[in-house]
N, C-alpha and C positions, 0 to 999 in steps of 0.2 A: 877249329874248320871252318874254311870258305864253303857256303853251300852255293850249289848252281841250281834254278829253280827249274821245275819241271813244267810243261805247259800248263798242266792243271794246277800248279800253286801259284802261277802267275795270273791264272784268271782269276784265283781267289783275292790275290793281292790287287788287282785291277781294279775289283769291285770296292776292297776297303778302301782302294785308295779314290775310288768314286765320291764314296760317302764322305771321307774325309774332307775332300773339295768341297762337299755340297754342305757339310757343317760349318767349314769356314765361312760359306757364303751366307748361311743362314745367322751366324754369330755377328757377320760383317752389319747387319740390318740393323743390331742391337748397340753397336759401339758408339755410345754419346754419353755424355756429361749426365752425372746422377746414378746411371747403371750402376747396380753393385756388379763385382767381381764373382760372387756368388751366383747371380740371376744368368750371367754368361754361362757359369756350368752346369746350371740346370738346363738352359735351352740346349746344351751341347749333349747332355745326356738324354733327354728327351728325344734329341731327332737321330742321336745314334741308335738307340734302341729301338724305335719306330722302324728304322732299316734294317733290322734285324742283324745287328750287329754289336760290338760291346765297344765300350771307352777303355783301350787298354790301358791306358795310366791308371785307373781306378784300381788301390790296390796294389799297384807294381812296387814292389820293395816296400810296402808299407804309405807310398803317395795316397793321400785321402781324398783326391778330388777327382773328376774325369778331366779335366784339362789345366793346363798351366797359364797363368795370366801373369806376364812379368810388365811391371811400368818403370818407366824412366830410367832409373840406375839399375834395376833389376835385370840382371841378363837372361837369366833361366830359371825355371822353377818357381814361380810365384805361385802361391798357394790361394785358390779362391775363397773370399769370405766377405763380409757385411764392408768392405771399403767401397767407395765410389769413384766412379771414373770423374776427373775434374776437367776443366778447360785448360790446355797446353799440355797435357799428358801424352806420351806416347805408349801404347799399349802394345805386348806382343804376346800372340795367342799361338800357342804349341800345343798339338794335340795327336794322339795315337787312336786309330780304330783298327779293332780287330774283326775278322769275318773267318768263321769254320778255322779258326787256329792260326790266321794269317795278319799281317799288320801291314800298315801304313802309320806314315810320319810325316807331318808338314807344320810349317810356322809362317805366321806373318805377323808386322810389325803397322801398326795404324798410329796415325795421328789425329788429336782431338782437335779442334779448332785451330789457333794461329800458335806459330812455335817460332824459332827463328830460324833464319836462312840455314846456319850451320846445321841445326838437327834436323830438318826438312832434308838435307842434302845426305846426311848421316842413312836415314830411313832409306831415301830413294838409292843410294849409292849401295847399302847393303843388299837390296834385292838384285841390282845389278850385279854384285860381285857372285850372289848364288848362279845366275846364270851364264857369266864367264866360268865359272866351274862345271857346271853341267854342259855347257857347249864342247868341252875336251874330252867329253865319256864316248868309249866306243872298244870294242872288243880289241884287245891288243895294246892299249896304251897303259900307262903308269899310273897308280894312285898320283903320285907327285906331279903329274901333270895337272889334275885338276885344282891340288892345294898350291902349286905354285900360282897357276892363273887366278885363284882368288888373292891371294898373298899380294901378289902385284899390282892388282888392281885397287886394293885397300890402300897400300903404301902411296899411290899415286894420287888418289883423294884425301890422302892425309889423315887416316883413319888406323887405328890399331886393330890387330886381330887377337881375340882371346884365344889364347893357347892352352889353356887347362882344359878345355872341353873341345870336342871334336864331334863330326860326323861319324857316320857309323852303317854296317851291313845289317839288313832288317829282313824279316821273313816270318818264320814259325815262332821266332823271338824277336821282342821288340829292338834290343840290341844282340847283333852278332857281329864276327870277324866280317870284314876288315873295319880298322880306324879308318877315317877319311879327314884329316888333318886340313885345316884351312890355311896352312904355312907349309913350305916346302920347297923340293928341288925338282925341277924337270927331268922326267928319266928315272926317278928314285922309287923305291916301293913295289908293292906287288903288282902284278898284270890284271887288267880286267879281262874278263871271259864272259863272252856270250851266254845269259841267263842269270848272271849275278844280279841283285838287288841292293841298292845302298841309299843311305838318307843322306845329303849334303845340305850342311847346313853354318853360312856363316853368321858368325857373332863376331859384330864390329862395334868399337866405341868411340865414344868422341874424343876422349883423353886417354890414359893409359891402359895399356892391355891388362892390368894386374886385376885379379878379383878375388873375391871372398864370400865365405858364408856368414849369413847374419847372425847375429847373437841369438835371436828368439826360437830358430828350428835348424833341423838338419838338411835344408831343401833349398831355401833361397839363396841363389848366388846373385852379388851383387858388385859394380864396380868399386875399387878402392878408393878413386879419387870423388865418389859421387856423381861423374857426369854419366850422361845418358848411355845407352847402348840399344841397339838394334838386332834383329834376329830373323831369318827366313830360310826355309827348308822346303825341299822336297824329295820324296822318294822315287827314286829312277832307275830304270829296269837297262842294265846293257844289252845291246843287241849287237848283232855283228858289223853292221856299218855305223852307228852310231846310240842313240838311247831313246827311250821313253820314259816321259815322265807319268807317272801312275797318279799321283796327287795334282793333276794339272785338269781342267776343263774336259 
């Protein structure tokens, strides 16, 4: 079932989204060589709880940490550990914040030091693909319009779209209906309505679109060819005439 949010629910999600944004800003200060992903997780946990919120990922379906930190060929769900960030890494931070039972979800990918131009372009164009998708959001349009805009931009930049993972509705649960794919046809899918809240999250790869679970656990998803992947995400409110990014500044 697709939930249309009341004004009260939207206000709770606005606060969760604002703290999500501020948490990302806090983490960004510490993204550097030698920092462990566990340290980033603690920074996020402390900041979120200090602001009267909860890290929604912690213990979600058994996930053991507060944030996901995915490095290089890791697409999503990298589990924080004693692993240290290194020169030339690209690092995706994905986090969910809950406030009084309502959630926000956002992701960013960072570059550490110098990387090749193609990796730099991967990160830059994945973020641009996110905003191409968001630009299509308003009451009355169809999900496929978002999906198509992301896929066409990715194709133009010669990047592959991960098709095994998609965006989603969000609200009183982290994952709600509808799915928001990063590929598809214009004019297809469900119609967006004012008051819907969705997480749009392109995951683009430098090489193949194919991904797989690592052998170590049931969480970390990597590219099959070992080439880098980037991930950007915002939680977005559908309005009558457009959209509001709830995880923006």
